[in-house]
N, C-alpha and C positions, 0 to 999 in steps of 0.2 A: 646221610649217615644215621644209623639207628642209635638212639640214645638209650643207654642202659639205665634201669632204675638205680637210684642212689643207694650205695652201700657204704660200709664203714670198716676201717681197720684201726686198731689201737696199737701203737708202737711204744714199747717201754725202753727208754734210753738209760741204761744203767750207768750212774756216775758220770753223766755227760760233761760236767764242769771239771772233773778231775782226771778222767781217762779219755783223752781226746787229742791224740797227736798224729802227725804225719798224714793229715787229711782225712782222718777217720770219720769226721762228721759228714763227709760226702756220702757215706753209705746211707745215713738217715735221709739225706736229701734225695738220693736216687730212689729209695723206696717210696718216699712221699710223692715225687713227681710222676713216676711210672704208674703209681696207683691212681693219682688224680687224673692222668690222661685217660684212664678207663672209667672215670666218673665214680671213683671210690674215694670217699672222704677219709683222711688220715688224721688221727689225733695222736700227737707225740707227747709223751709224759716223761719228764726227767725224774728218774727214781734214784735219789741221792741218799746221803747218810741219814740213818734213823728212819727211813721211810720203808713201809712194808711193800711186799709184792702184791699188787692187786690181782684178783682172779680173772679179770677180763682183758689181759694183755694177749694180743695175737702174735706179735713179733717182738722179740727182745733184740737189742743191740748193745754190745759191750766192747768199747774200744781199748786202745793201749794206753799205757802210762809209765811213768818212771817208778823206780823201786819204792821211793818214799810214798807216792800215791797208792801203789799196790799194797803196801803194808797197812795203811789206814783202811783201805777198801776191804782187805782180807779180814780185818777185825770186825768190820760192820756186816760183812756177808757171811754170817755164821748162824747156827741155831735155826730158829723158825724161818728166817729169811732165806737161807740156803735150801731148806726143805721146801719152801713155797716155790722157789725157782725150779727145783728138780721136779716137783709135782706138776708145774705148768708145762714143762717139756713132755712129761709122761702123758699129759692130757692132750698133746698135739700142738702146743704153741711152737712157733718157729723161733730160731735164734741164730744170730751171727755174732761171734766173738773174735776179736782180733788181738793178737800179741799178748799183752798183759791180761786182758779179759780171758783169752784162751787158756793161758797158764793157770788162772785161778778157777777155771772150770774142772781142772784135774784134782788129784788128791792133795798136792802141795807144790809150792815153788820155793826153791832154795836160792835166795839172793846171795850176792857177794858179801862176806863178812857179817852176816846176821842170821838170826834164827829162821828156820823154815816158816813160810807163810801157809796157813791151812787153806785148802781150796774147797770148792763146793762138792766135788766128787761126782759130777755128772759124767765126766770122761774117766775111764781107767787109764790115767796117765800121770806122770810126774815130770817136773821141769826143774832144772838146775842152771844157774848162771855159769856159763863156760868161759874159757880164757880168751876166746876169739869173738869178734863182733861180725856178724853176717850182714853185709850191706850190698844191695843191688837188686836188679830186676829178677823176677821169678816167673817161670812158666810151669804150670802144674797140669798134667794130663789126668783127666778124671773120666770115669765111666758114665757118670750121669750128665755132666754139663760141658763135656768137651774140654778144650784147653782154656785154663783160667790164667790171667796175667795180673801181676801185682808187683809190689816193691817190699822187700824185707829189710828190717833194720833192728836186729836183736842179737843178744848174746846168749839167750836162753836155749838150752838143749832139752827138748821135749821127747820123751820116750813113751810110746803107747804100750799098753798091756796086751797080752795075748788075746786075739780075737777082736780087738778094736778096729773099726773100719777107718782107714785113713781117708782124707779128702781126695788124695791122688798121689801120683808119683812125680818127682821133680825132674823136669827136663832142663830147666835153667835155674840156677840158684842153689841154695843149701837146704832149705826146708826145715823140717822139725829139728834135726840135729846134725846135719851135714855128714851123716854116716850111712843111714839105712835107706835113703832115697825117698822117704815119705814126706808128705806135707799135710798138716792139719789132721782133724779128726771129725767124724760124723757119728751122731747118735740120734735116732729118730729124725726130727726136723731141726736138730741143732747142729751147727757147723762152727768149729773153731779152727783158726789158722793164723799164720804170721803175715798175711798179705795186706799191707797198707796200700795207700796209693791215690785215691781210695779204691777199694776193690770193686764195689758194685757199679759205679759209673763205667768202668772198663769192661764189665762182664754182664750185659743185660740179661742173658739167659739165667744166670744165678739170681739176679734181682727178681725176675719174674717167678722163679721157683719159690722164693721166700714169700712173695706176695700171694701166690697160690696156696702155699701151706697156711699162711695166715687166714686166708678166706675159708679154707677147709676147717680151721679151728673155730671160726665164728659162725659159719653158715652150713658146714657139713659138705661143701662142694668146693673143689679147687680150681675150677675152670676160670681162666681169665682170657679175654679176647686178645687177639694178636694186635700189635702195633706196627706201623711202618717204621722198621728199624734199619733201613738201608744205611743211614749215616752212622748209627751206633755200631753196626756190624763192621763197617769199614774202619771205624776207629779202633774197634777191638782187634781186627786183623793187623792193622798198622802197629798197635802196641805190642802184640805178640811177635811180629817180625822184628821190631826194634830190640825187644828183649833177647830174642835168639841171636841177634847180631852182636850182642855184648858178651856172650859167654866165652 
């Protein structure tokens, strides 16, 4: 087997100790392992309260959290910090944001019985806490990555602005709002969605796309060698089949 020259990716984990529910940390583990299997060193940095956004982050991850954590995070992620995050995405950095992180990438999130929380404004989207909680398996059909499978557990209703690219259309589950059939949002190399589970271990194609985008950000090229993913693809197919069986 040909050994590739050692390369590196830097992953910025936003508020990893506060917004990390329903297996979300598994996404960071999946990026790390699938990069390391390609001889790509991964440095994971926890970017918490009061910490600035470094200019050398290749892939950002932002998980979900409860309303109390979201309120504190929303206050911290304003001003120069929000601007730095938007600029990083404009510069080509990749991002995956789940649930609460996804909501705070929009313009604002309206929790139950409290003032709206300001968002980063990366996505032209707004979210509001609805009267019903959406819980269950989700299958999303996408143009770029095929069928993605995950698990939703949220009461937030997210509505995308005109012209915003959705991650995909919902085949199983409720998605962004349970009304328009969309799930998630995509802008440049940034993805936001409601898919817990964790998402990336169940969907290696999406994991590799994020790694490729991160490599392009650091080195100007996105090619990553293929892995023997027979086991991963069988697991993905099984997870999709089980989700479809529950609808």
